[in-house]
GUTI-508032 format. One record per residue (C-alpha): residue number from 1; residue in one letter; x, y, z. Coordinates in steps of 0.2 Angstrom, whole numbers. Layout:
N
n|res|c1|c2|c3
NUM|A|X|Y|Z
...
***
This chain:
405
n|res|c1|c2|c3
1|M|95|-174|67
2|D|82|-185|58
3|I|64|-187|62
4|A|67|-204|71
5|S|79|-195|83
6|F|68|-181|86
7|Q|53|-192|89
8|A|63|-202|102
9|L|67|-185|111
10|T|48|-183|114
11|T|46|-199|123
12|P|47|-200|142
13|S|65|-207|141
14|G|70|-193|129
15|Q|62|-180|139
16|A|71|-186|155
17|L|88|-185|145
18|L|83|-168|138
19|G|80|-162|156
20|E|97|-169|162
21|A|106|-161|147
22|S|98|-144|150
23|G|108|-143|167
24|L|125|-148|160
25|D|139|-138|151
26|V|135|-137|132
27|S|147|-123|128
28|E|160|-126|114
29|D|173|-130|128
30|G|162|-142|138
31|L|151|-150|124
32|L|163|-165|120
33|T|165|-169|138
34|T|146|-168|142
35|A|142|-179|126
36|S|155|-192|131
37|K|147|-194|149
38|L|130|-195|143
39|R|134|-208|129
40|E|140|-219|143
41|R|122|-221|148
42|H|111|-216|133
43|D|109|-220|115
44|P|122|-209|105
45|G|109|-203|93
46|L|97|-198|106
47|V|111|-189|116
48|S|116|-179|100
49|A|97|-174|97
50|A|96|-168|116
51|L|112|-158|116
52|T|107|-150|99
53|Q|90|-145|107
54|V|98|-138|123
55|R|110|-127|113
56|L|96|-121|101
57|R|85|-117|116
58|R|98|-106|124
59|R|100|-97|107
60|A|82|-96|105
61|R|79|-86|121
62|A|83|-70|112
63|K|68|-73|101
64|F|56|-83|112
65|D|61|-78|130
66|V|55|-91|143
67|D|45|-100|130
68|A|61|-106|122
69|D|64|-118|136
70|R|49|-129|131
71|M|50|-127|112
72|Y|59|-137|99
73|F|70|-131|85
74|T|80|-134|70
75|Q|95|-123|66
76|A|87|-116|50
77|G|70|-115|58
78|L|77|-105|72
79|E|86|-93|60
80|Q|71|-89|50
81|A|58|-89|64
82|T|49|-73|69
83|R|53|-67|86
84|A|39|-69|98
85|S|36|-50|100
86|V|34|-47|82
87|A|23|-63|79
88|H|12|-57|93
89|Y|11|-39|85
90|R|6|-46|68
91|A|-6|-59|75
92|R|-15|-45|84
93|R|-18|-37|67
94|F|-25|-53|60
95|A|-37|-55|75
96|E|-43|-37|75
97|K|-46|-36|56
98|L|-52|-54|53
99|P|-60|-60|70
100|G|-64|-79|69
101|A|-55|-81|52
102|R|-46|-98|48
103|V|-28|-94|42
104|L|-18|-105|31
105|E|1|-103|34
106|L|12|-107|19
107|G|29|-112|25
108|C|25|-112|44
109|G|43|-117|49
110|I|44|-121|68
111|G|27|-114|71
112|G|30|-97|79
113|D|17|-87|70
114|L|4|-101|71
115|I|6|-101|90
116|A|5|-82|91
117|R|-11|-82|81
118|A|-18|-97|90
119|R|-15|-87|107
120|M|-26|-73|99
121|G|-40|-86|96
122|L|-37|-89|77
123|A|-38|-107|71
124|G|-29|-113|56
125|E|-17|-124|47
126|G|1|-124|44
127|V|9|-132|28
128|E|28|-136|28
129|L|38|-144|15
130|D|52|-151|26
131|P|45|-166|36
132|L|57|-164|51
133|T|52|-145|52
134|A|34|-150|52
135|E|37|-163|66
136|V|45|-149|76
137|A|31|-137|73
138|R|18|-150|79
139|A|28|-153|95
140|N|29|-134|98
141|I|10|-133|96
142|A|8|-147|108
143|A|20|-140|121
144|Q|9|-124|121
145|G|-8|-134|122
146|L|-15|-127|106
147|E|-18|-143|96
148|D|-37|-139|96
149|L|-34|-123|87
150|V|-20|-126|74
151|S|-12|-141|65
152|V|3|-144|54
153|R|4|-155|39
154|V|18|-158|26
155|G|14|-151|9
156|D|20|-140|-5
157|A|14|-122|-2
158|T|13|-119|-21
159|K|0|-132|-23
160|E|-12|-128|-9
161|D|-31|-125|-11
162|L|-36|-110|-2
163|H|-54|-114|-1
164|G|-61|-113|17
165|F|-48|-101|23
166|G|-52|-82|27
167|A|-33|-77|26
168|V|-16|-83|21
169|F|1|-80|29
170|A|16|-85|19
171|D|34|-86|25
172|P|45|-90|10
173|G|62|-97|13
174|R|76|-84|13
175|R|91|-94|17
176|T|101|-107|8
177|A|117|-117|13
178|R|127|-102|8
179|G|118|-90|19
180|R|104|-77|17
181|V|95|-73|1
182|F|92|-55|-3
183|D|84|-57|-21
184|P|65|-60|-19
185|R|67|-70|-35
186|A|78|-82|-26
187|Y|66|-85|-11
188|E|59|-103|-9
189|P|46|-102|-17
190|P|50|-86|-27
191|L|41|-70|-21
192|D|31|-68|-36
193|V|24|-86|-35
194|V|20|-83|-17
195|L|11|-67|-21
196|N|1|-74|-35
197|L|-5|-88|-23
198|A|-8|-76|-8
199|C|-18|-64|-19
200|R|-31|-77|-22
201|A|-36|-76|-3
202|P|-48|-62|3
203|A|-33|-57|15
204|A|-15|-61|16
205|C|2|-57|24
206|V|18|-61|16
207|K|34|-60|27
208|V|49|-54|17
209|A|67|-48|21
210|P|69|-30|27
211|G|80|-26|11
212|I|66|-30|-1
213|P|66|-17|-15
214|H|51|-5|-15
215|E|48|-9|-34
216|A|45|-27|-28
217|V|30|-22|-18
218|P|14|-25|-28
219|D|1|-12|-31
220|G|-12|-11|-18
221|A|-1|-19|-5
222|E|5|-11|11
223|A|23|-14|15
224|E|28|-13|34
225|W|45|-13|41
226|V|47|-18|59
227|S|61|-14|71
228|V|63|-20|89
229|G|73|-10|101
230|G|81|0|87
231|D|86|-15|76
232|V|76|-19|60
233|K|70|-37|61
234|E|59|-40|46
235|A|46|-33|34
236|A|29|-39|28
237|L|17|-36|14
238|W|-1|-34|19
239|L|-14|-38|5
240|G|-33|-38|3
241|E|-43|-35|18
242|L|-27|-35|29
243|A|-19|-20|20
244|G|-21|-3|27
245|D|-25|14|19
246|V|-6|18|16
247|G|7|10|5
248|R|21|9|18
249|R|24|11|36
250|A|38|9|49
251|T|33|1|65
252|L|44|1|81
253|L|42|-10|95
254|T|51|-3|110
255|S|58|-20|116
256|D|53|-38|117
257|H|46|-35|134
258|D|38|-18|132
259|P|20|-17|123
260|R|22|0|117
261|V|21|1|98
262|C|25|17|87
263|T|20|18|69
264|L|25|31|56
265|T|17|33|39
266|P|19|44|24
267|H|13|62|25
268|G|14|66|6
269|L|31|75|8
270|G|44|79|-5
271|D|63|77|-2
272|P|69|85|14
273|D|78|102|14
274|V|97|102|14
275|R|107|113|26
276|S|123|114|36
277|W|125|105|53
278|G|114|111|67
279|R|115|108|86
280|Y|107|91|85
281|L|110|75|75
282|Y|95|63|72
283|E|99|46|67
284|P|82|38|60
285|D|77|21|65
286|G|82|8|52
287|A|64|4|49
288|V|61|22|45
289|I|75|22|33
290|R|69|6|25
291|A|51|13|23
292|H|58|29|15
293|L|51|40|29
294|V|66|50|33
295|A|57|66|27
296|E|43|63|40
297|V|56|62|54
298|A|64|78|47
299|E|47|87|48
300|L|44|80|66
301|V|60|88|72
302|G|60|104|61
303|G|76|97|53
304|A|84|94|36
305|L|98|83|29
306|A|116|88|29
307|D|119|78|13
308|P|104|74|2
309|H|109|56|0
310|I|113|51|18
311|A|100|48|31
312|Y|106|59|45
313|V|94|73|50
314|T|101|89|58
315|S|91|102|68
316|D|94|116|80
317|R|78|110|89
318|L|78|96|102
319|C|63|85|99
320|C|64|68|107
321|T|55|55|96
322|P|54|37|96
323|F|58|37|77
324|A|76|43|79
325|S|91|43|91
326|V|97|60|96
327|Y|114|67|98
328|E|120|84|103
329|V|134|90|91
330|E|149|97|100
331|D|160|99|85
332|V|161|96|67
333|M|179|93|59
334|P|186|87|43
335|F|189|68|45
336|S|207|65|49
337|V|213|50|60
338|K|228|61|66
339|R|217|76|70
340|L|203|66|78
341|R|216|56|89
342|A|223|72|95
343|E|206|80|99
344|L|201|64|109
345|R|216|65|119
346|R|214|84|122
347|R|196|80|129
348|G|202|65|139
349|V|189|54|131
350|G|189|37|140
351|V|174|28|132
352|L|172|30|113
353|T|158|25|102
354|V|160|26|83
355|K|145|27|71
356|K|146|29|52
357|R|135|31|37
358|G|140|36|19
359|S|158|32|24
360|A|169|17|19
361|V|179|18|36
362|D|181|2|45
363|V|175|5|62
364|D|186|-8|71
365|R|201|-2|62
366|L|197|16|66
367|R|195|12|85
368|R|212|4|84
369|E|220|19|75
370|L|212|30|88
371|G|220|20|103
372|F|203|13|109
373|A|204|-6|104
374|G|203|-16|120
375|R|206|-1|131
376|R|199|-1|148
377|A|193|16|153
378|P|194|22|171
379|R|178|25|180
380|D|169|41|176
381|A|180|44|161
382|P|172|55|148
383|E|162|47|135
384|L|160|53|117
385|T|151|47|101
386|V|161|50|85
387|V|150|50|69
388|V|159|48|53
389|T|150|53|37
390|R|152|65|23
391|V|144|80|15
392|G|145|79|-4
393|R|163|71|-7
394|T|170|78|9
395|P|172|66|24
396|V|168|74|41
397|A|168|68|59
398|L|155|74|71
399|L|159|74|90
400|T|143|71|99
401|R|135|65|115
402|P|119|55|115
403|V|103|64|122
404|P|92|52|132
405|N|75|49|124
***
């Protein structure tokens, strides 16, 4: 999709076509037939642009909920866009710490973060290198009726003048044609370039990948890992007046639709104790693990690690916490497919969940070997969660049942 096709989509005739296409079959099986029928009455380029938007909007609902149906996207822009719940959470921090500040966003993408801050009353500008993506961001701002607060222009983030802005938000590109980029030096622009620019502002936030090495976090910054519904979504580096009084934190959003937020920060603890398996297994949230706060979870539940290098906490005490999933351990056995299969049959297990950490086991293959691939369990069949891990060099399997939190 080029700029001309996208601009045509925002005209009355383009909007009418977009509305028509939104009610048609755009699945992989039905897309060709739908496109052929529409091209009989509409310009082929406009049809292609409309169908692309309808498909992207449906994918975008996972990130933007109902807002997705009136937003516009590029494929790369959607992949890198902040989900609405995280953008809202982050925008609230800007609004609380820097009320009334104008924010310059470097690499604004499709405008999700701009919109979230504008809804908090924060004015600002977005700079985007790609002209089509900038046009999409402008359309999204207009669709939300926020043109009086925020705007977007095409420009090179590395050449921006920060004068007149109270804060900077930067979202360097972390994807290429070959997929995700994990090395901060391969970001676009590279992370060190972005940080050098952001540090010139009184306050800044830089969005980074969750796998950022801790040694890449600059001194004085606060690194925050965020998960939603148990899945790690992203990390951010807070600088200057936006940084807190801790160096790292794990923040958990209960879900995209639940406003509850839980945050865990360091308590100055050393490495957790190590002991044999207890009655309960605690699996820390991914954001907790990324933030190196497993010791804090162990302290919360009165537990320890079974292996010093694997982030499974064990305890004899049941202590429900938002920072970890809890499983009651029914048995611990040396890992053996043959023994495990026999034990599952003896128990009459009908529904099996397999989890692993510190193990090279292929979960899908193991399910097949245990006889659970594609298997339909009878109603009310016993359920079990098998956790495959190791203690030292010894592989083990834990037979567990989840404890509702």
